[in-house]
C-alpha positions in Angstrom: -20.0 -16.8 -15.0 -21.4 -13.4 -15.6 -19.3 -10.2 -14.5 -20.5 -9.4 -11.0 -19.2 -5.7 -11.0 -20.4 -2.9 -13.2 -17.6 -0.4 -13.7 -20.3 2.2 -14.9 -21.7 1.7 -11.3 -18.5 2.7 -9.3 -17.3 5.2 -11.6 -16.9 8.6 -9.8 -19.3 7.1 -6.9 -18.5 8.3 -3.4 -17.9 5.5 -1.1 -16.7 5.4 2.5 -14.9 2.4 3.7 -14.3 2.1 7.6 -11.1 0.4 8.2 -9.4 0.8 5.2 -5.9 0.4 6.4 -6.2 -3.1 7.4 -5.6 -6.1 5.2 -9.2 -6.5 3.7 -9.9 -2.9 3.9 -6.6 -2.0 1.7 -7.4 -4.7 -0.8 -10.9 -3.4 -1.2 -9.9 0.5 -1.2 -7.3 -0.5 -4.2 -10.3 -2.3 -6.1 -12.4 0.7 -5.4 -9.8 2.8 -6.9 -9.7 0.4 -10.1 -13.3 1.0 -10.6 -13.1 4.7 -10.5 -14.8 5.2 -7.2 -14.1 8.5 -4.9 -13.1 6.7 -2.1 -13.1 8.1 1.6 -11.4 5.8 4.3 -11.7 6.0 8.0 -9.4 4.7 10.4 -7.6 5.5 13.5 -4.3 4.0 12.5 -2.2 1.6 10.3 -2.5 -1.7 12.1 0.4 -3.6 11.4 4.1 -3.1 10.3 4.7 -4.0 7.5 1.3 -3.5 6.0 -0.3 -3.9 2.5 -1.7 -0.3 2.9 1.7 1.0 3.0 3.5 -1.3 0.6 0.8 -1.0 -1.8 0.6 2.8 -1.7 -3.3 2.6 -1.2 -3.5 5.8 0.3 -2.4 7.8 -2.7 -5.7 7.9 -3.9 -7.9 8.2 -0.8 -9.6 11.0 1.4 -7.9 9.7 4.4 -9.9 10.6 7.7 -7.7 9.1 10.9 -10.1 8.9 13.7 -11.6 6.1 16.2 -14.5 4.2 15.1 -15.7 4.2 18.7 -15.9 8.3 18.4 -19.2 8.9 17.9 -18.9 12.8 16.9 -15.6 11.8 14.7 -18.0 9.2 12.9 -20.8 12.2 12.2 -18.4 14.5 11.2 -16.9 12.0 8.4 -20.0 11.4 6.9 -21.2 14.8 6.9 -18.3 16.2 5.4 -17.9 13.5 2.6 -21.6 12.6 1.8 -21.2 9.1 0.9 -23.5 7.3 -1.3 -22.2 3.6 -0.5 -20.7 3.0 2.8 -18.7 -0.3 3.5 -18.2 -0.8 7.4 -15.4 -2.8 7.9 -13.6 -1.3 10.8 -12.9 -3.9 13.7 -11.1 -5.5 16.4 -10.6 -8.6 14.2 -8.5 -11.0 16.6 -10.1 -14.0 18.8 -6.7 -13.9 21.0 -6.6 -10.4 21.7 -10.7 -10.4 22.7 -9.9 -12.5 25.5 -7.1 -10.2 26.7 -9.3 -6.9 26.1 -12.9 -7.9 25.8 -14.1 -4.4 26.7 -12.2 -2.6 23.6 -13.5 -5.6 21.4 -17.0 -4.9 22.2 -16.6 -1.1 22.1 -15.2 -1.5 18.4 -17.1 -4.1 16.9 -20.5 -3.5 18.8 -20.5 0.5 19.3 -18.4 1.2 16.6 -21.5 -0.5 14.5 -24.0 1.6 16.3 -22.0 4.7 15.6 -21.9 4.0 11.8 -25.3 3.2 11.4 -26.5 6.4 13.2 -24.2 8.4 10.9 -26.1 6.6 8.1 -29.3 7.7 9.5 -28.3 11.7 9.7 -26.7 11.6 6.3 -29.3 11.8 3.6 -26.7 10.9 0.7 -26.4 7.3 1.8 -28.0 4.9 -0.4 -26.6 1.4 0.5 -24.6 0.2 3.5 -22.6 -3.2 3.7 -22.0 -4.1 7.1 -19.3 -6.9 7.4 -19.0 -9.0 10.4 -17.7 -12.6 10.1 -18.3 -16.3 9.8 -17.8 -16.2 13.6 -21.1 -14.6 14.4 -23.1 -17.7 14.6 -23.4 -19.7 17.5 -21.2 -22.5 16.9 -22.4 -25.9 18.4 -20.1 -28.0 16.3 -23.1 -29.2 14.5 -20.8 -30.4 11.5 -22.8 -28.4 8.7 -22.3 -25.0 6.8 -24.0 -22.1 8.7 -27.2 -20.4 6.6 -28.1 -16.8 7.0 -31.0 -17.4 9.5 -28.8 -19.5 11.7 -28.9 -18.2 15.4 -26.0 -15.7 16.3 -23.6 -15.7 19.5 -20.1 -16.9 20.2 -18.1 -18.8 22.7 -15.3 -16.0 23.0 -15.6 -12.3 23.2 -14.4 -12.0 19.6 -17.5 -14.2 18.1 -19.9 -12.8 20.7 -19.3 -9.3 19.7 -19.6 -10.0 15.9 -23.0 -11.6 17.0 -24.1 -8.7 18.7 -23.1 -6.5 15.7 -25.6 -8.5 13.7 -28.3 -8.0 16.1 -27.7 -4.3 16.3 -27.8 -4.3 12.5 -30.9 -6.2 12.4 -32.7 -3.9 14.9 -31.7 -1.0 12.9 -32.8 -2.6 9.7 -36.1 -3.4 11.3 -36.8 -0.2 13.1 -35.4 2.4 10.8 -34.3 1.0 7.2 -36.7 -1.5 6.2 -39.8 1.0 6.9 -38.6 3.4 4.4 -37.9 1.7 1.3 -36.6 4.9 -0.4 -33.8 5.7 2.5 -30.8 3.7 3.1 -30.8 0.1 2.4 -28.8 -2.4 4.8 -27.1 -5.7 4.1 -24.7 -7.5 6.5 -21.8 -9.6 5.0 -20.4 -12.5 6.5 -17.2 -14.2 5.4 -14.3 -15.7 7.2 -10.7 -17.0 6.9 -9.5 -15.0 4.2 -6.3 -15.0 2.8 -4.0 -13.4 0.5 -0.8 -11.4 0.0 -0.2 -8.4 2.4 -1.8 -10.0 5.6 0.5 -9.4 8.7 -2.1 -9.9 11.4 -1.1 -11.8 14.4 -2.1 -15.4 15.2 -3.1 -16.2 12.0 -2.0 -19.0 9.9 -1.2 -17.5 6.7 1.0 -14.6 7.9 2.6 -16.9 10.2 3.6 -19.1 7.5 4.6 -16.4 5.3 6.8 -14.6 7.8 8.6 -18.0 8.7 9.3 -18.4 4.7 10.5 -14.9 4.4 12.8 -15.5 7.6 13.9 -19.2 6.7 12.4 -20.1 10.1 10.2 -23.2 11.2 6.3 -21.8 11.6 4.6 -23.0 14.9 1.0 -24.2 13.8 -1.8 -24.5 16.3 -4.8 -26.6 15.9 -3.8 -28.4 12.5 -6.9 -30.4 12.7 -9.4 -27.6 12.6 -11.4 -27.1 9.2 -12.1 -23.5 8.1 -13.8 -21.9 4.8 -10.5 -20.8 3.2 -11.0 -18.4 0.7 -9.0 -15.4 -1.3 -9.8 -12.0 0.1 -10.9 -11.0 -3.3 -13.8 -13.6 -3.4 -15.8 -12.1 -0.5 -14.9 -8.6 -1.7 -16.6 -9.1 -4.9 -19.4 -10.0 -2.8 -19.4 -7.1 -0.7 -19.4 -5.0 -3.8 -22.1 -7.0 -5.7 -24.1 -6.6 -2.5 -23.9 -2.9 -2.3 -24.7 -2.6 -6.1 -27.9 -4.8 -5.5 -28.8 -2.8 -2.2 -28.5 0.5 -4.1 -31.1 -1.1 -6.6 -33.7 -2.2 -4.7 -34.5 -2.4 -0.9 -35.4 -6.6 -1.0 -32.0 -7.1 -0.6 -31.5 -6.0 3.0 -30.5 -8.4 5.3 -28.0 -11.1 6.1 -25.4 -12.9 3.4 -23.0 -15.3 3.6 -19.9 -15.2 1.0 -17.7 -18.4 1.3 -16.0 -20.7 -0.5 -17.0 -24.0 -1.9 -17.4 -26.8 0.2 -14.3 -28.5 -1.1 -12.3 -25.5 -0.1 -13.1 -25.9 3.6 -9.6 -27.7 4.7 -7.8 -28.3 7.8 -5.1 -26.4 8.7 -2.6 -29.0 8.3 -3.2 -29.1 4.8 -2.9 -25.4 4.2 0.3 -25.4 6.2 1.4 -28.5 3.9 0.4 -27.0 0.5 2.2 -23.7 1.2 5.5 -25.5 2.2 5.3 -27.2 -1.0 4.6 -24.0 -3.1 7.2 -22.0 -1.5 10.4 -22.3 -3.7 12.9 -22.9 -0.6 12.9 -25.4 2.2 10.0 -24.7 4.7 8.5 -26.8 7.4 6.3 -26.2 10.0 5.7 -27.6 13.6 3.0 -28.1 16.2 2.9 -25.1 18.4 2.9 -27.0 21.7 4.5 -24.1 24.0 2.6 -24.2 27.3 3.7 -20.7 27.9 1.2 -19.8 25.2 -2.3 -20.6 26.2 -4.8 -21.1 23.1 -8.3 -19.9 23.4 -10.8 -21.8 22.6 -11.3 -22.5 18.6 -14.1 -24.2 16.8 -13.2 -27.5 15.2 -15.6 -26.8 12.1 -16.9 -23.8 10.6 -18.0 -23.2 7.0 -20.9 -21.0 5.5 -24.0 -22.0 3.2 -23.5 -19.3 0.2 -26.5 -20.7 -1.7 -28.5 -17.6 -1.2 -25.8 -15.2 -2.6 -25.3 -17.6 -5.7 -29.0 -17.9 -6.2 -30.2 -14.4 -5.6 -27.0 -12.1 -6.5 -25.3 -14.4 -9.1 -22.4 -14.7 -7.1 -19.8 -17.0 -6.9 -16.0 -17.6 -5.6 -14.0 -16.6 -8.6 -10.6 -18.4 -7.5 -10.6 -21.8 -5.7 -8.0 -22.3 -3.2 -5.3 -23.5 -5.4 -5.6 -20.2 -7.1 -5.5 -18.4 -3.9 -2.7 -20.5 -2.4 -0.4 -19.9 -5.6 -1.1 -15.9 -5.7 -0.1 -15.7 -2.1 3.3 -17.3 -2.7 3.7 -15.2 -5.7 2.8 -11.9 -3.8 5.1 -12.7 -0.9 8.2 -13.7 -3.5 7.6 -10.4 -5.3 8.0 -8.7 -1.8 11.1 -10.6 -1.2 12.3 -9.7 -4.6 11.7 -6.1 -4.1 9.0 -5.4 -6.9 6.6 -2.8 -6.9 4.2 -4.4 -4.4 1.2 -1.8 -5.8 1.8 -2.9 -9.3 1.7 -6.5 -8.2 -1.4 -6.0 -6.1 -3.3 -4.5 -8.9 -2.1 -7.3 -11.5 -3.9 -9.7 -9.2 -6.8 -7.7 -8.9 -6.8 -7.3 -12.9 -6.3 -11.3 -13.0 -9.2 -12.0 -10.7 -11.4 -9.4 -12.7 -10.7 -11.1 -15.7 -11.4 -14.6 -14.7 -14.9 -13.7 -13.5 -15.4 -11.9 -16.6 -18.1 -13.6 -19.3 -16.4 -16.2 -21.5 
C-alpha cells in the first residue's frame, strides 16, 4: 500500500492535541514528535496510574497546557497563545460505565468540550484543519448486525454513546453553519473508531488492560460479555487515519464530514476469542473467568458493533496496516518489555517505526 503520511507535511507544523495525556493521545503525540511536528498538548491531568504518557516520557517534547476542556476561556487562551495550524480533538470522558455514574460530567466534557474547541477554532485564524475524534459508539445501534456507514443515524443507549452522538451533531452543525460556507477557512472532519488496543492502556473496564493487569499480577481475569463482537484494532491503525485525514483536510475542503476508521471485518471478533488468544500468547500461565459478580452490575452493551470504512479506503487511500494478530503480538511484547524494566519510550518508538515500515511502499 502507498505510504499514508507525508513527513514533509508534518515537519515543524504546529499541532494542538487535546487529551494528549490519555492512551490514544499519548501514542499520537509521540508519533507526531517522530514526524517532527511542534506539538501543544491540552489536558487537565494524566488520567491513569501508571500511564503511557509517563512511562514513555511523552511530555519531554510537548508544550504542555494543563486545563479542563470544559473551561471555555482556558481553551480560547491555549489556541490564542500557541496558534495551531492542525487541531486533533481527543479530550473526552471515554468510559461507558463511568457515564452511568456521572452523566452530567460526561455530557459536559464530550459535548460542551467539543463546542469549546470549535469556538476556539473559529476565533483562531491560524487553524487550517480540525479532526474531531468521536467513537464508533456515536451510531444509534439497534443491533442491525451490519457495519455502520458514515451516514447512519447517530444516537446511543447509554450516556457515553449518546454524548458522542451529540458531539457529532454539534460538529455537523458547525460544519454546515461556519466551515463549509468558507472553503478557505478551517476544514472539519469527524473521525470514528472504537475498541482500539495497544501497549500502555490502563483504562478502567477495558478488556486488554484488565487482561494485562492480570498477566502482570499473575491473577485470573474477570471477563464480562464474552460473546460480544467488537472491531478490534491496534491504536496506530486509526491514528494513521486521523493523521491522513488531517493532511487531506488541509489540502482541500471537500474532505470535510464524517469518516470511519475501522479494521477489516475479519478482525471483528468476540471478546472470548481475544481473551483466549492473549492467554495463549502470554509466556506464562494465564486464565480468564466469567465475571458473574452480582455486586458489579454491568451496564447495557451492544452485542455487535463494526464499522464500514469503505469511504476512507476509496477516498483517502487508508487501510489498516496491522491486522489483529500483529496487534495482539505487539501488545504482549509491550507489556513483557515493561515487566522486564526496559526503556518504554524506546519500546513504544520502536513499535511506531515498525508500523510505519509495514505501511511503506514495497
